[in-house]
C-alpha positions in Angstrom: 59.4 13.5 16.4 59.9 16.3 13.9 60.6 15.7 10.2 64.2 16.0 9.0 65.1 19.5 7.7 66.4 17.5 4.7 63.1 15.8 4.0 62.4 15.5 0.3 59.4 17.9 0.5 61.6 20.6 2.1 64.5 20.1 -0.3 62.1 20.4 -3.3 60.3 23.4 -1.7 63.6 25.2 -0.9 64.9 24.6 -4.4 61.6 26.0 -5.8 61.7 29.0 -3.6 65.3 29.8 -4.6 64.6 29.1 -8.3 61.5 31.2 -8.5 63.3 34.1 -6.7 66.1 33.9 -9.3 63.6 33.6 -12.1 61.7 36.7 -10.9 64.9 38.8 -10.7 66.1 37.6 -14.2 62.7 38.2 -15.8 62.3 41.7 -14.3 66.0 42.8 -14.4 67.6 40.6 -17.0 69.3 43.4 -18.9 70.7 45.2 -15.8 73.9 43.1 -15.5 75.7 40.8 -18.0 76.0 38.1 -15.3 72.3 38.1 -14.6 71.5 38.2 -18.3 73.9 35.5 -19.5 74.5 33.2 -16.6 71.4 33.2 -14.4 68.9 33.6 -17.3 69.3 29.9 -18.5 68.9 28.7 -14.9 65.9 30.9 -14.4 64.2 29.6 -17.6 65.0 26.0 -16.6 63.5 26.7 -13.1 60.3 28.0 -14.5 59.9 25.0 -16.7 60.7 22.6 -13.9 58.1 24.2 -11.6 55.5 24.0 -14.3 56.4 20.4 -15.1 56.1 19.2 -11.5 52.9 21.2 -10.9 51.6 19.7 -14.1 52.6 16.2 -13.0 50.7 16.5 -9.8 47.7 17.8 -11.8 47.9 15.0 -14.3 48.1 12.4 -11.5 45.0 13.8 -9.9 43.3 13.6 -13.3 44.4 10.0 -13.7 43.0 9.1 -10.3 39.6 10.7 -11.0 39.3 9.1 -14.5 40.3 5.7 -13.0 37.7 6.1 -10.3 35.0 6.9 -12.9 36.0 3.7 -14.8 36.4 1.3 -11.9 34.8 2.6 -8.8 31.8 0.5 -7.9 29.9 1.7 -4.7 30.3 -1.2 -2.2 27.2 -2.9 -1.2 26.1 -2.9 2.4 26.2 -6.3 4.0 26.1 -5.3 7.7 23.3 -3.3 9.2 23.9 0.2 10.8 23.0 -1.4 14.2 26.1 -3.5 14.0 28.5 -0.9 15.2 29.6 1.0 18.2 29.8 4.8 17.9 32.7 6.7 19.4 32.5 10.5 19.2 35.9 12.2 19.9 36.1 15.6 21.6 38.0 17.7 24.0 35.2 19.4 25.9 32.7 20.8 23.3 29.6 19.7 25.1 27.0 21.6 23.1 28.5 20.5 19.8 28.7 16.9 20.8 25.1 16.9 22.0 23.9 17.9 18.6 26.1 15.2 17.0 24.5 12.6 19.3 21.0 14.0 18.7 21.6 13.7 14.9 22.4 10.0 15.0 19.8 8.0 13.1 17.8 5.7 15.4 19.2 2.5 13.9 22.9 3.5 14.2 24.5 1.8 17.2 21.4 1.8 19.4 22.4 1.5 23.0 26.1 1.5 22.2 27.0 5.2 21.7 30.0 6.6 23.5 31.7 10.0 23.8 35.4 10.0 24.4 36.4 13.3 26.0 39.3 15.0 27.9 36.8 16.4 30.5 33.6 15.1 32.1 30.6 16.1 30.0 26.8 15.8 30.4 25.5 14.3 27.2 22.0 12.8 26.8 21.8 9.6 24.7 25.4 8.5 25.0 27.9 7.2 27.6 30.6 9.7 28.3 34.2 8.6 29.1 36.8 11.1 30.3 40.3 9.9 29.5 42.3 9.8 32.8 45.2 12.3 33.1 47.5 9.5 34.2 46.9 7.4 31.1 50.1 7.1 29.1 51.0 5.6 25.7 53.1 6.6 22.7 50.2 8.4 21.0 49.3 11.9 22.1 46.2 14.1 22.1 43.5 12.6 19.9 45.4 9.5 19.2 45.9 9.0 23.0 42.2 9.3 23.5 41.5 6.8 20.8 44.0 4.3 22.2 42.5 4.7 25.7 39.0 4.0 24.3 40.3 1.0 22.4 41.7 -0.5 25.6 38.9 0.5 28.0 35.6 0.6 26.1 34.6 -3.0 25.3 33.0 -3.5 21.8 31.1 -6.7 20.9 29.9 -5.4 17.6 31.5 -5.9 14.2 32.5 -2.2 13.6 33.5 0.8 15.5 32.2 4.0 13.8 34.5 6.9 14.7 33.1 10.5 14.5 34.4 13.9 15.2 32.5 16.1 17.6 30.8 17.9 14.7 30.1 14.8 12.4 26.4 14.6 11.8 25.5 11.1 10.5 22.9 10.9 7.8 20.8 7.8 7.2 22.8 5.0 5.4 22.1 1.4 4.5 24.9 -0.2 6.4 28.6 -1.3 6.2 30.3 -3.0 3.3 32.3 -6.2 3.7 35.6 -4.4 4.4 38.0 -3.8 7.2 38.0 0.0 6.9 35.0 1.9 5.5 35.6 5.6 4.6 32.5 7.8 4.6 32.6 11.1 2.6 32.4 14.5 4.3 30.1 17.4 3.6 31.5 20.6 5.2 28.9 23.2 6.0 29.2 27.0 6.1 29.9 28.1 9.7 30.5 31.9 9.5 33.5 32.5 7.2 32.7 32.7 3.5 36.3 32.6 2.5 36.9 29.6 4.6 33.9 27.8 3.1 35.2 28.6 -0.4 38.5 27.0 0.5 36.5 23.9 1.6 34.8 23.9 -1.8 38.3 23.7 -3.4 39.3 20.9 -1.0 36.1 18.9 -1.5 36.5 19.3 -5.3 40.0 18.0 -5.1 38.8 15.0 -3.1 37.0 13.7 -6.1 40.1 11.4 -6.3 39.1 9.8 -3.0 36.7 7.4 -4.7 39.6 5.8 -6.3 41.6 5.3 -3.1 40.4 1.7 -2.8 42.2 0.9 -6.1 45.9 1.6 -5.5 48.1 0.0 -2.9 47.4 2.5 -0.2 45.0 5.5 0.2 46.8 8.8 0.3 44.8 10.2 3.2 41.7 9.5 5.4 39.0 11.5 7.1 38.7 10.3 10.7 35.4 12.3 11.2 33.5 9.5 9.5 35.3 6.2 9.3 34.3 2.7 10.4 36.9 0.1 11.4 36.3 -3.6 12.0 36.8 -4.0 15.7 39.3 -6.9 15.3 41.4 -4.7 12.9 41.5 -1.8 15.4 42.9 -4.2 18.0 45.5 -5.5 15.6 46.7 -2.0 14.4 46.0 0.1 17.6 46.2 3.9 17.8 49.4 3.7 19.8 51.5 5.6 17.3 52.9 9.2 17.7 51.4 11.3 14.9 49.5 14.5 14.2 47.3 12.7 11.6 46.2 9.7 13.5 43.3 8.8 11.1 45.5 8.7 8.0 48.4 6.9 9.6 46.1 4.3 11.1 44.7 3.6 7.6 48.3 3.4 6.2 49.4 1.0 8.9 46.2 -1.1 8.6 46.5 -1.5 4.8 50.3 -1.9 4.6 51.1 -3.9 7.8 47.8 -5.9 8.3 46.6 -6.3 4.7 43.3 -4.6 5.7 40.7 -4.1 2.9 39.8 -0.4 2.5 36.7 0.9 0.6 35.1 4.3 0.1 31.3 4.6 0.4 29.3 7.3 -1.3 27.4 8.0 1.9 28.1 11.5 3.2 28.2 12.9 6.8 27.7 16.6 7.6 30.6 18.4 9.3 31.7 21.9 9.8 34.0 24.1 7.7 36.6 25.9 9.9 34.7 29.0 11.3 37.6 31.4 10.6 40.7 31.8 8.4 42.9 31.4 11.5 41.4 28.0 12.3 41.6 26.9 8.6 45.3 27.9 8.4 46.1 26.0 11.6 44.2 22.9 10.4 46.1 22.8 7.0 49.4 23.4 8.8 48.8 20.3 11.0 47.7 18.2 8.1 50.8 18.9 6.0 53.2 18.7 9.0 51.7 15.4 10.0 52.1 14.0 6.5 55.7 15.3 6.3 56.6 13.6 9.5 55.0 10.3 8.7 55.9 9.9 5.0 58.3 7.0 6.0 55.3 4.9 6.8 54.5 4.8 3.1 56.3 2.5 0.7 59.4 4.1 -0.8 57.8 4.4 -4.3 55.1 6.7 -2.7 57.6 9.2 -1.2 58.3 11.2 -4.4 54.6 11.3 -5.2 53.6 12.4 -1.7 56.4 15.0 -1.7 55.4 16.5 -5.0 51.8 16.7 -3.8 52.8 18.5 -0.6 55.0 20.9 -2.4 52.5 21.7 -5.2 49.8 22.3 -2.5 52.1 24.7 -0.6 53.1 26.4 -3.8 49.6 26.6 -5.4 49.5 30.4 -5.0 52.5 30.6 -7.3 50.4 29.4 -10.3 48.5 32.8 -10.6 51.9 34.6 -10.1 53.2 32.7 -13.1 50.6 34.5 -15.2 52.1 37.8 -14.1 55.6 36.6 -14.9 54.8 35.3 -18.4 53.9 38.8 -19.6 57.5 39.8 -19.0 59.2 36.8 -20.5 61.4 37.7 -23.4 60.8 36.0 -26.8 64.3 34.4 -26.5 63.1 32.0 -23.8 62.9 28.5 -25.2 59.3 27.5 -25.7 58.0 30.8 -24.4 54.7 30.6 -26.3 54.0 27.1 -25.1 54.8 28.3 -21.6 52.2 31.0 -21.9 49.6 28.5 -23.1 50.4 25.9 -20.4 50.5 28.4 -17.6 47.0 29.7 -18.5 45.8 26.2 -19.0 47.0 25.1 -15.6 45.3 28.0 -13.9 42.0 27.5 -15.6 42.1 23.8 -15.0 42.6 24.4 -11.3 39.2 26.0 -11.3 37.9 22.4 -12.0 38.5 21.7 -8.3 36.2 24.5 -7.3 33.5 23.5 -9.9 33.5 19.9 -8.7 33.3 21.1 -5.1 30.3 23.3 -6.0 28.6 20.4 -7.8 29.2 18.1 -4.8 26.5 20.1 -3.0 22.8 19.9 -3.8 21.8 23.1 -2.1 24.6 25.6 -2.5 23.8 29.2 -3.4 24.8 30.7 -6.7 26.5 33.6 -4.8 29.4 31.3 -4.0 30.4 31.6 -7.7 31.9 34.9 -6.6 34.9 32.7 -5.6 35.8 32.3 -9.3 37.0 35.9 -9.9 38.6 35.7 -6.4 40.2 32.3 -7.1 43.8 33.5 -6.7 42.9 34.7 -3.2 41.0 31.5 -2.3 43.8 29.2 -3.4 46.3 31.3 -1.6 44.4 31.1 1.7 43.8 27.4 1.1 47.6 26.8 0.8 49.2 29.2 3.2 48.7 26.8 6.1 50.4 24.0 4.1 53.3 26.4 3.3 53.6 27.2 7.0 53.6 23.5 7.8 56.6 22.9 5.5 58.6 25.6 7.2 57.5 25.3 10.8 55.8 22.2 12.3 53.4 22.6 15.3 54.6 21.0 18.5 51.3 19.6 19.5 47.9 18.6 18.1 45.3 21.5 18.2 41.7 20.6 17.3 39.8 23.0 15.0 37.2 25.1 16.7 33.6 23.8 16.2 30.3 25.6 16.9 26.8 24.4 17.6 24.8 24.4 14.4 21.1 25.2 14.5 20.1 24.2 11.0 20.1 20.6 9.8 19.7 19.5 6.2 19.6 16.1 4.7 22.6 15.2 2.5 
């Protein structure tokens, strides 16, 4: 089911788009016509301040989350061995990619209980392959449908089910904490597109907030490429829910409806950055559209926060444009000097996300710092898929292309 055209995210985005268009006209042509100069000018100034305020609110909330995680995040101790899980690797038909994922599994992770859930029959050494029957029906579709079929038809007598994407390479870890949902961190690798990888650095830097997701009422998103769920909780929640972001919605429902305990572990699994800009844009479009559709799953007091985050993500490229506008702002604008300072401060502060993403890696090359002078382009590419998702939702789930990786490095 598509999100309402009057969803809060879309109303805020529409108001922003109109307001920024008016502001641009007024700033550049304010003296052309008295109506523009004397009627629209106050509206334009208020719009610019409103945009800066909401963008600043989202930034300050992210800062708050990161600071709180530094203060209160305590890496959960492992109490259950890596053997005490069943592995399920989800794929459509990427046989070569899945084989490398299975080969990369440490010897003590789910020995003898490794499964590949696919849409087509595959030949995989070291795992049992299950092809989801065409006639299987449930409310979920695509990846969620495959997950639900596996839940019903692949028996599990171990404590946890460890879900992996087709490109998730598990690195050695001590075990599972005493929690119902255990979120592992991701470690995207370069796969051919430098610009796409730079966008991933921004995203991973932004995900510094993820360590604090075990502190509030409900985590804001999940990564299904590396997540362990207690088998009893999986059966209680089920995957039988129509959504484009099955991993995130599952965690929301588990925490809100079944009082599941959620923790984030510092252990990191390798995965692939999108191999092209086209794949990256499609991925971001699906993420935002899925969140837009399923916002009602969240408590009402989360709706405004989630809407602001979605809109500021989609409008992130506007931040550099503000720096172009401020040079033309007349001195009569209320607080014009403060607006200059805050605009530049917000733009420079946004680079913190890239710096944190760069520091997240132990082995990244210094040449990736070229992304700094190109940051307006990087943030625009990172956000264009989100903007597209706000305007036009995809009809179906489309998995991001993955490629067999030849080189393995320990995280």
